[in-house]
TORMIPA-180592 format. One line per field, with one value per residue (C-alpha): residue in three letters; z, y, x. Coordinates in pm, 1 decimal, decimal comma. Example, Ala and Ser with C-alpha at 12.3 -4.5 7.8 and 13.67 -1.06 7.14 Angstrom:
BEGIN
rest: [ala_ser]
up: [780,0_714,0]
north: [-450,0_-106,0]
east: [1230,0_1367,0]
***
This chain:
BEGIN
rest: [met_trp_phe_glu_val_lys_asp_thr_leu_thr_glu_asp_asp_val_gln_arg_gly_met_arg_ser_val_ile_asn_asp_gly_leu_ala_ser_thr_ala_met_gly_thr_phe_thr_gly_gly_val_phe_leu_thr_ala_tyr_ala_leu_lys_leu_gly_ala_ser_asn_tyr_ile_ile_gly_leu_leu_ala_ala_ile_ala_pro_leu_met_thr_leu_ile_gln_ile_pro_ser_ile_tyr_leu_val_glu_lys_ala_lys_ser_arg_lys_ala_ile_val_val_ser_thr_ser_leu_val_ser_arg_ser_phe_trp_leu_leu_val_ala_val_ile_pro_phe_leu_phe_pro_val_ser_val_gly_thr_lys_ile_leu_val_ile_gly_leu_ala_leu_tyr_ser_val_phe_gly_ala_ile_ser_gly_thr_ala_trp_gly_pro_trp_leu_arg_asp_ile_leu_pro_gln_asp_arg_leu_gly_gln_phe_phe_ser_lys_arg_met_met_val_ser_thr_ile_leu_gly_ile_val_leu_ser_leu_ala_cys_ala_ile_tyr_ile_asp_gln_trp_lys_lys_tyr_phe_pro_gln_gln_glu_leu_thr_gly_tyr_ser_val_leu_phe_ile_leu_gly_phe_ile_ala_gly_ile_ile_gly_val_tyr_phe_leu_ser_thr_ile_pro_glu_pro_arg_met_thr_val_pro_glu_lys_lys_val_gly_phe_leu_arg_ile_leu_leu_val_pro_phe_lys_asp_glu_asn_phe_arg_arg_leu_met_ala_phe_ser_gly_ser_trp_thr_phe_ala_ile_asn_leu_ala_ala_pro_phe_phe_thr_val_tyr_met_ile_lys_arg_leu_asp_phe_pro_met_ser_tyr_ile_ile_trp_leu_ser_ile_val_ser_gln_val_thr_his_leu_val_phe_leu_arg_ile_trp_gly_lys_phe_thr_asp_lys_phe_ser_asn_lys_ser_val_leu_arg_val_ser_ser_pro_leu_phe_leu_phe_cys_ile_ile_gly_trp_thr_phe_thr_thr_leu_pro_asp_lys_his_met_phe_thr_thr_pro_leu_val_val_leu_ile_his_ile_phe_met_gly_met_ser_thr_ala_gly_ile_asn_leu_gly_ala_gly_asn_ile_gly_phe_lys_leu_ala_pro_gln_gly_lys_ala_thr_ala_phe_leu_thr_val_asn_asn_phe_ile_asn_ser_ile_ala_ala_gly_ile_ser_pro_ile_leu_gly_gly_lys_phe_ala_asp_val_val_thr_arg_tyr_gln_leu_ser_trp_thr_leu_lys_trp_thr_gly_pro_asp_lys_thr_phe_ser_val_glu_thr_leu_asn_phe_gln_ser_trp_asp_phe_phe_phe_ala_phe_ala_phe_leu_phe_gly_leu_tyr_ser_met_his_arg_leu_ala_met_val_lys_glu_glu_gly_glu_val_asp_glu_lys_ile_val_phe_asn_glu_leu_val_ser_glu_thr_arg_lys_glu_ile_gln_asn_phe_thr_thr_ile_gly_gly_met_arg_gln_met_ile_asn_phe_pro_tyr_thr_ala_phe_arg_tyr_val_thr_ile_lys_ser_lys_arg_lys_ile_ser_gln_thr_thr_arg_lys_leu_phe_his]
up: [-10,3_-110,0_242,3_462,1_835,0_1074,8_1425,2_1420,7_1147,7_1137,2_1042,1_675,4_652,1_783,3_516,1_259,4_338,4_377,5_4,3_-91,1_11,7_-126,3_-477,4_-440,8_-344,7_-685,5_-867,2_-689,2_-772,7_-1103,0_-1115,0_-939,5_-1199,5_-1466,7_-1310,7_-1073,1_-1077,1_-1305,0_-1574,4_-1436,7_-1363,3_-1723,7_-1820,8_-1618,9_-1744,5_-2098,9_-2028,9_-1906,3_-1575,4_-1351,7_-1037,9_-834,1_-1050,0_-991,4_-619,5_-566,0_-795,1_-485,9_-227,4_-356,4_-233,1_135,1_131,5_15,8_329,6_557,4_459,1_647,4_952,3_870,2_733,2_1073,0_1167,7_812,4_923,8_1281,2_1136,8_884,6_1044,8_716,8_653,0_335,6_179,0_233,0_107,4_-227,4_-313,0_-274,5_-478,8_-742,5_-780,4_-702,8_-916,4_-1228,3_-1234,9_-1390,1_-1744,9_-1717,6_-1688,9_-1977,8_-2213,8_-2128,4_-2500,0_-2688,4_-2502,7_-2392,4_-2530,3_-2333,2_-2202,4_-1938,5_-1907,7_-1593,1_-1452,4_-1603,2_-1446,7_-1116,9_-1105,3_-1195,3_-956,2_-676,4_-724,2_-719,5_-377,6_-224,9_-261,4_-186,4_82,7_214,4_135,4_319,3_664,7_688,5_557,0_777,5_1085,4_864,4_771,4_1166,1_1273,0_1015,6_1046,3_1308,6_1495,6_1550,6_1184,3_1073,4_1023,5_769,7_610,1_471,6_361,3_166,9_35,1_-61,2_-192,7_-451,8_-562,8_-590,6_-847,0_-1036,1_-993,1_-1142,1_-1457,5_-1510,0_-1503,0_-1731,6_-1980,7_-1934,5_-2035,9_-2290,4_-2441,4_-2413,9_-2592,1_-2853,3_-2864,2_-2859,1_-3142,8_-3426,5_-3274,1_-3157,2_-3256,7_-3010,0_-2694,7_-2462,3_-2602,9_-2517,9_-2154,1_-2196,8_-2298,6_-1973,0_-1704,3_-1917,0_-1791,8_-1466,1_-1433,9_-1543,8_-1309,6_-1041,3_-1134,8_-1066,8_-720,7_-635,0_-720,6_-494,7_-229,2_-268,5_-149,3_187,1_467,6_755,7_1109,0_1255,6_1453,9_1790,6_1949,8_2265,1_2602,7_2529,3_2247,3_2231,3_2059,4_1715,5_1858,7_2174,5_1914,6_1736,8_2089,5_2243,0_2018,3_2149,6_2557,2_2484,8_2562,3_2390,2_2061,9_2102,1_2042,7_1744,6_1601,8_1623,3_1478,0_1240,3_1169,4_1075,4_909,6_659,6_656,7_603,1_298,1_75,8_76,4_-137,5_-273,5_-476,6_-685,1_-761,4_-1102,3_-1196,3_-1062,1_-1315,7_-1589,7_-1593,8_-1413,1_-1450,6_-1798,2_-1798,3_-2063,7_-1962,9_-2046,4_-1812,6_-1500,3_-1527,3_-1522,7_-1220,3_-1053,7_-1084,6_-932,7_-628,3_-632,8_-697,0_-379,8_-186,7_-319,1_-149,1_169,2_251,3_364,0_620,7_763,1_751,7_1042,3_1211,0_1312,2_1470,5_1612,7_1766,3_1642,1_1463,8_1644,5_1573,5_1229,9_1181,0_1321,7_1088,0_810,6_837,1_860,2_515,5_361,9_490,9_370,5_16,5_20,2_110,2_-169,2_-430,9_-377,4_-465,6_-831,2_-1017,0_-845,7_-1031,7_-1354,8_-1391,1_-1351,4_-1376,1_-1031,7_-1093,3_-1260,6_-1061,3_-722,9_-845,2_-858,0_-501,3_-427,2_-579,6_-446,4_-79,9_-108,1_-245,9_104,1_347,7_223,5_227,9_645,3_655,6_453,5_709,3_1018,3_1012,9_875,5_1170,6_1438,5_1383,0_1401,4_1697,8_1931,3_1836,6_2064,1_2004,5_1936,5_1858,2_1548,7_1324,0_1521,7_1640,0_1273,1_1100,8_1380,5_1271,6_865,7_912,5_1075,8_835,1_564,3_686,3_686,5_316,6_170,3_286,8_229,7_-159,2_-250,6_5,0_-152,6_-538,5_-453,6_-278,5_-592,9_-879,2_-576,0_-535,1_-859,4_-886,9_-533,5_-517,7_-263,2_-314,5_-140,5_-383,8_-279,5_-446,2_-407,1_-556,6_-677,4_-860,1_-1188,3_-1194,1_-955,5_-912,8_-753,8_-676,5_-641,8_-306,3_-253,7_-453,5_-397,0_-623,7_-694,9_-552,7_-330,5_-53,6_5,5_-25,4_252,5_503,4_446,2_536,4_874,7_961,0_904,7_1161,5_1415,0_1372,8_1464,8_1768,2_1800,1_1719,8_2012,4_2261,5_2113,9_2351,4_2170,4_2318,7_2199,5_2102,4_2086,7_2046,9_1694,8_1721,3_1788,8_1453,9_1242,1_1309,0_1228,8_935,6_835,9_837,2_678,3_391,2_347,2_332,3_26,8_-122,9_-125,5_-315,4_-588,2_-575,3_-431,1_-486,3_-106,6_-220,0_-195,2_152,6_171,1_-49,0_189,6_502,2_417,7_347,4_648,7_868,4_756,4_738,6_1106,7_1251,7_1135,1_1196,1_1541,2_1581,9_1398,1_1639,4_1915,1_1869,6_1758,8_2048,2_2281,5_2076,2_2073,4_2414,9_2518,7_2302,8_2400,2_2730,8]
north: [16,4_323,8_533,0_263,4_378,9_142,8_127,7_84,2_96,7_-184,8_-67,4_-180,6_25,9_361,7_239,5_188,8_557,0_711,8_619,5_717,1_1047,0_1118,5_979,3_1269,8_1498,7_1464,0_1490,4_1800,7_1918,6_1822,2_2021,0_2298,1_2352,0_2308,3_2537,1_2799,1_3039,8_3182,0_3029,0_3117,3_3501,9_3544,1_3399,8_3672,9_3960,5_3851,1_3882,4_4223,7_4152,6_4487,6_4476,7_4508,0_4153,6_3972,8_4068,2_3934,7_3654,7_3577,5_3628,1_3425,6_3065,8_3207,7_3408,0_3109,6_2888,9_3082,3_2832,6_2575,4_2741,9_2584,4_2265,4_2181,9_2111,4_1894,6_1720,9_1654,8_1496,6_1320,0_1132,4_994,9_1254,5_1048,5_1091,1_1460,6_1472,7_1284,3_1391,8_1763,9_1719,4_1597,0_1877,7_2113,5_2031,6_1991,6_2395,7_2433,6_2334,5_2617,9_2841,0_2651,8_2721,3_3125,4_3209,4_3020,0_3044,3_3398,6_3756,4_3946,6_4212,1_3934,6_3682,5_3847,4_3765,4_3456,3_3345,1_3504,0_3304,0_2973,8_2994,8_3082,0_2783,7_2613,7_2753,1_2653,7_2301,3_2289,0_2468,0_2186,8_1946,0_2065,4_2085,0_1736,7_1648,1_1792,8_1626,7_1295,8_1305,6_1402,2_1070,4_862,9_969,0_885,4_1184,8_1150,0_1110,2_1426,7_1580,6_1356,5_1233,4_1567,3_1640,5_1312,0_1432,2_1783,0_1646,8_1420,6_1682,2_1969,0_1694,6_1665,6_2035,7_2123,1_1809,4_1982,4_2350,5_2302,1_2088,1_2372,0_2647,5_2503,8_2405,0_2774,4_2915,8_2670,0_2761,1_3141,7_3048,7_2867,0_3068,6_3391,8_3459,5_3207,6_3270,4_3221,4_2883,3_2764,9_2784,4_2686,1_2347,0_2336,4_2387,3_2096,5_1920,2_2043,7_1888,0_1523,2_1513,9_1678,2_1375,9_1123,6_1259,1_1212,6_844,9_816,1_1018,7_693,0_436,2_600,0_431,8_631,7_559,6_640,8_969,4_1019,9_1115,6_1332,0_1187,0_1437,4_1671,7_2009,0_2340,0_2452,1_2790,7_2591,6_2396,8_2709,8_2879,6_2616,7_2697,4_3070,0_2912,6_2748,1_2954,2_2839,7_2770,8_3122,4_3270,4_3059,2_3182,1_3539,7_3449,7_3270,6_3517,6_3816,1_3635,1_3513,8_3901,6_4044,7_3709,9_3774,3_4111,0_4085,5_3712,3_3735,2_4013,9_3900,6_3765,5_4076,1_4232,4_4074,4_4076,0_4487,3_4610,6_4417,9_4333,2_3948,1_3707,9_3443,2_3168,7_3370,8_3325,4_3019,5_2924,4_3163,2_2951,2_2659,2_2755,7_2837,5_2474,0_2294,6_2505,0_2425,5_2076,6_2064,8_2203,8_2011,6_1758,8_1957,8_2146,4_1785,3_1672,4_1998,6_1942,4_1651,3_1708,5_2050,6_2193,3_2334,5_2681,9_2642,5_2622,6_2906,7_3150,7_3091,3_3003,4_3313,7_3599,0_3504,9_3513,0_3846,5_3970,0_3816,5_4038,8_4370,8_4237,7_4340,1_4690,5_4727,0_4586,2_4907,4_5200,6_5353,3_5109,1_4815,0_4819,3_4591,3_4374,8_4363,2_4011,9_3854,5_4004,6_3843,7_3521,2_3596,3_3625,0_3280,9_3091,4_3206,4_3211,8_2835,0_2768,7_2949,5_2829,5_2499,4_2580,7_2742,8_2531,7_2249,1_2461,7_2571,9_2307,8_2066,6_2341,4_2323,3_1987,9_1913,4_2160,7_2064,7_1790,0_1481,1_1442,1_1827,2_1852,7_1941,1_2254,6_2339,5_2332,2_2466,7_2805,9_2857,0_2804,5_3073,2_3312,5_3253,7_3300,3_3631,1_3740,4_3600,7_3762,2_4105,5_4180,7_4073,5_4289,9_4576,3_4533,8_4599,5_4879,8_4988,7_4947,6_5106,3_5410,8_5465,6_5457,4_5857,4_5840,9_5825,6_5784,1_5803,0_5905,5_5996,9_6017,8_6322,1_6402,2_6776,4_6838,3_7110,4_6957,8_6727,3_6582,9_6250,8_6101,1_5787,2_5704,1_5434,9_5407,4_5443,3_5325,9_5298,6_5102,5_4767,0_4921,2_5044,9_4750,8_4502,1_4724,6_4706,8_4323,1_4315,3_4509,1_4343,1_4019,2_4130,4_4184,5_3848,8_3754,1_3879,8_3715,7_3355,9_3445,9_3381,7_3013,5_2761,1_2430,5_2103,9_2026,1_2437,0_2551,9_2875,4_2981,4_3013,6_2662,3_2585,7_2842,0_2706,7_2375,8_2502,6_2682,7_2351,0_2172,1_2440,2_2411,2_2026,9_2098,7_2281,9_2061,3_1839,3_2062,2_2210,5_2228,0_2611,1_2717,4_3114,1_2919,9_2873,1_3272,5_3358,3_3126,6_3207,2_3570,8_3629,1_3396,8_3610,3_3907,2_3796,7_3667,0_3955,3_4227,0_4007,9_3985,2_4301,2_4388,2_4108,3_4322,3_4671,6_4501,7_4333,0_4654,6_4830,6_4614,2_4546,9_4867,7_4911,9_4558,2_4507,9]
east: [0,5_129,6_17,5_49,1_119,3_402,7_405,0_764,9_1008,0_1320,4_1646,0_1600,8_1287,4_1526,5_1786,0_1547,3_1351,6_1745,8_1775,1_1439,5_1506,9_1818,6_1638,9_1406,7_1642,5_1840,8_1491,0_1433,9_1761,1_1653,5_1349,0_1517,3_1780,4_1563,9_1292,4_1453,9_1776,5_1922,3_1667,1_1332,4_1513,1_1560,6_1243,1_1072,9_1256,8_1204,9_849,9_949,7_931,4_1015,0_1239,9_939,4_797,9_1124,4_1095,5_727,4_855,9_1112,6_831,5_568,8_699,5_757,5_467,6_249,6_364,2_201,6_-75,4_116,3_-31,1_-374,7_-251,2_-100,9_-487,0_-455,4_-225,9_-310,0_-620,9_-497,5_-251,7_-98,3_203,6_302,8_-50,5_-75,5_301,0_305,4_-51,7_13,6_336,8_216,3_-49,0_199,1_460,2_208,9_173,6_546,8_354,5_161,6_458,9_610,9_304,4_285,8_453,2_236,5_-84,8_-95,3_29,1_372,2_104,5_-37,4_259,8_412,7_104,8_39,2_406,6_291,1_-24,5_155,8_423,1_120,5_-30,0_284,1_369,6_59,8_56,0_415,3_372,3_82,4_353,0_620,4_406,6_418,3_741,5_942,1_786,3_788,8_1150,2_1237,7_1019,9_1245,3_1560,0_1834,3_1923,3_2273,3_2370,0_2186,9_2515,9_2652,2_2319,3_2229,4_2562,0_2569,0_2229,1_2329,8_2666,3_2531,1_2237,0_2514,6_2710,0_2353,4_2344,2_2673,2_2623,7_2290,5_2356,5_2641,5_2452,5_2132,5_2405,9_2556,4_2221,7_2071,9_2376,0_2356,1_1920,7_2012,5_2240,0_2005,4_1656,6_1758,9_1390,0_1255,8_1425,4_1133,6_1067,6_1437,8_1334,9_1040,7_1124,3_1343,3_1044,4_880,6_1200,9_1170,5_807,1_915,1_1182,6_933,1_721,6_988,2_1065,4_700,8_762,3_1035,6_823,0_581,3_860,7_925,5_832,9_592,4_583,8_296,3_233,5_263,6_-98,8_-100,3_-286,4_-523,4_-637,1_-479,2_-689,4_-568,4_-461,2_-270,5_-31,2_53,0_147,1_367,5_696,7_697,5_656,5_1009,4_1240,9_1531,4_1348,1_1150,2_1559,5_1630,8_1305,5_1422,2_1742,4_1605,2_1361,6_1597,7_1848,9_1587,2_1505,5_1815,4_1950,9_1590,4_1671,9_1979,9_1982,5_1667,6_1870,5_2242,5_2156,7_1942,2_2220,8_2454,9_2254,1_2140,6_2426,9_2759,8_2597,2_2698,5_2645,2_2394,3_2672,7_2866,3_2660,6_2576,2_2969,3_2981,2_2662,9_2849,8_3183,6_2977,8_2823,2_3169,7_3272,7_2963,8_3000,1_3397,6_3284,4_2974,7_3119,1_3421,4_3072,3_2885,9_3185,8_3170,0_2768,0_2842,2_3164,9_3059,4_2701,9_2528,0_2495,8_2898,8_2903,3_2630,1_2872,7_3133,3_2935,8_2710,2_2941,9_3145,6_2794,0_2715,2_3049,6_3009,1_2671,7_2805,4_3145,7_2883,5_2877,3_3231,7_3232,1_3134,5_3266,0_3064,5_3096,8_3300,7_3643,3_3955,2_3900,9_3504,1_3529,9_3790,7_3580,2_3239,7_3400,8_3571,1_3223,5_3074,0_3319,4_3302,3_2881,7_2912,6_3141,6_2960,7_2583,3_2713,3_2803,0_2469,0_2182,9_2336,4_2350,8_2011,9_1844,8_1975,5_1940,1_1577,3_1508,1_1758,3_1551,4_1239,2_1065,1_1016,1_647,9_570,1_827,7_495,3_417,3_713,4_860,0_577,1_535,8_963,4_873,1_610,9_817,7_1062,4_788,1_675,7_1024,2_1137,2_799,7_851,8_1220,6_1210,2_921,1_1084,8_1401,4_1246,9_1026,1_1327,6_1587,2_1329,6_1288,3_1665,6_1776,5_1745,0_1989,1_2394,0_2628,3_2994,6_3379,8_3614,9_3994,7_4207,0_4555,5_4617,2_5008,7_5201,1_5167,5_4823,8_4542,3_4511,9_4157,5_4032,4_3665,9_3668,4_3286,1_2966,4_2634,8_2378,2_2061,9_2074,2_2436,8_2174,7_2007,3_2311,4_2460,4_2117,7_2090,2_2449,1_2395,2_2065,5_2252,0_2505,6_2203,8_2091,8_2405,5_2346,9_2046,4_2203,8_2418,2_2149,6_2034,6_2163,8_2251,4_2433,4_2790,5_2861,7_3185,8_3373,9_3384,7_3729,7_3761,8_3566,7_3763,8_4071,2_3923,2_3802,0_4155,5_4301,0_4031,9_4090,7_4459,2_4407,8_4181,4_4403,1_4665,2_4453,7_4418,1_4757,7_5113,0_5179,4_5274,9_5174,9_4799,8_4755,6_4857,4_4623,5_4330,3_4434,4_4470,9_4050,9_3943,7_4181,4_4030,9_3672,9_3730,5_3903,7_3588,5_3323,1_3432,5_3503,6_3166,9_2933,5_3091,0_2958,1_2643,6_2602,4_2675,6_2420,2_2138,3_2224,7_2158,5_1862,2_1703,4_1807,7]
***
């Protein structure tokens, strides 16, 4: 039976379930590669989307997850998380067909509206699926192997994502070459492939065993279920960190691709290659971060990886001063390398810490409320960012160093903020505040970030030695690590002092 519920799972059931979870991850990665990221943004821009529409597209998925709140009641009533996940995932992923046929069935004037509707419907049913998916996964996976399992799942998924991204990049370039007047059709083909990959993922979901849900001794009202996580002081601190961090990141991240297309004027193939560079770095460090989450703690990993991502955000503001310069391309490459490295730790740490701190048998309410807060933050921030980007195009903040001598005058523009630069800087500052919130979260096994940092440098040296024997590479790696750690610690101390005065 597809939706059979078992009282207890054998070791064979657990192993089979873990294999199916990995296979679903591969299918989901394929679907995400075909339908998301660079390709979706380029598709929207070709349909005539503005900055506001781009922000709205980024906000749809998190905002639609708000439906997870009433979905808790559905999960508690149905008692079969597998049935909910499989059925809603099937419906959800079918809407990529609607997105794919926009160039064929609808005029360009309404193309972006149909795109928004299609993504909204996809996200609604996907959110319902997510309500049951998290707790179901929580009851299947061994808690002492979460770091290793998720790092393995992310690793194989990243490898597939790299291969598919490269294939898609070549495909798009060739399509533009031979069919320059039908560029939108090329993206439609990718979305259809994404739909097929999504259906394959649904099959693997149907093969995962499900343990019987824990039934409380007495029934608790729906509103009381939602209030339970707020009564847990430590989980409340985690939600404060998650919400503020999600707001900061989603204020900037959805516009990285737009920035490279519009401001830096990078070709699509080059942007995809940069994405592959980031994915390769992500892949290399997944194993390292996975080992650290099990050896130390998720919080310890987050306290090192999160600040590094923040410095990647602020780094975008220096790629133009005010136009492209000789260091633009090297800087963008470095940003993608460190983004891949940091997001590997952030994804593992942020995902695992929620699973770890959610009490056994109450994971549905705890994880859903945490997702609710993250959804609000992730939904509001890109919309504000898109609106903000359209408004601040008329403003500019620059700082020029000028040297005047008897023979000639020499000036260097060291800072130039315009358009997206303003909210990149704001996202950086807000992210530093979220680091203060993370410091208040307690997790068993956490250690000082200095220990994790030293271990990270040691592991990175080993990885570098695997690729090169050039001694100078070690100094190249050590310098940015040391610099970002020094600035981060100083910044966090200042932020902590200021916030302590304001909120305590």
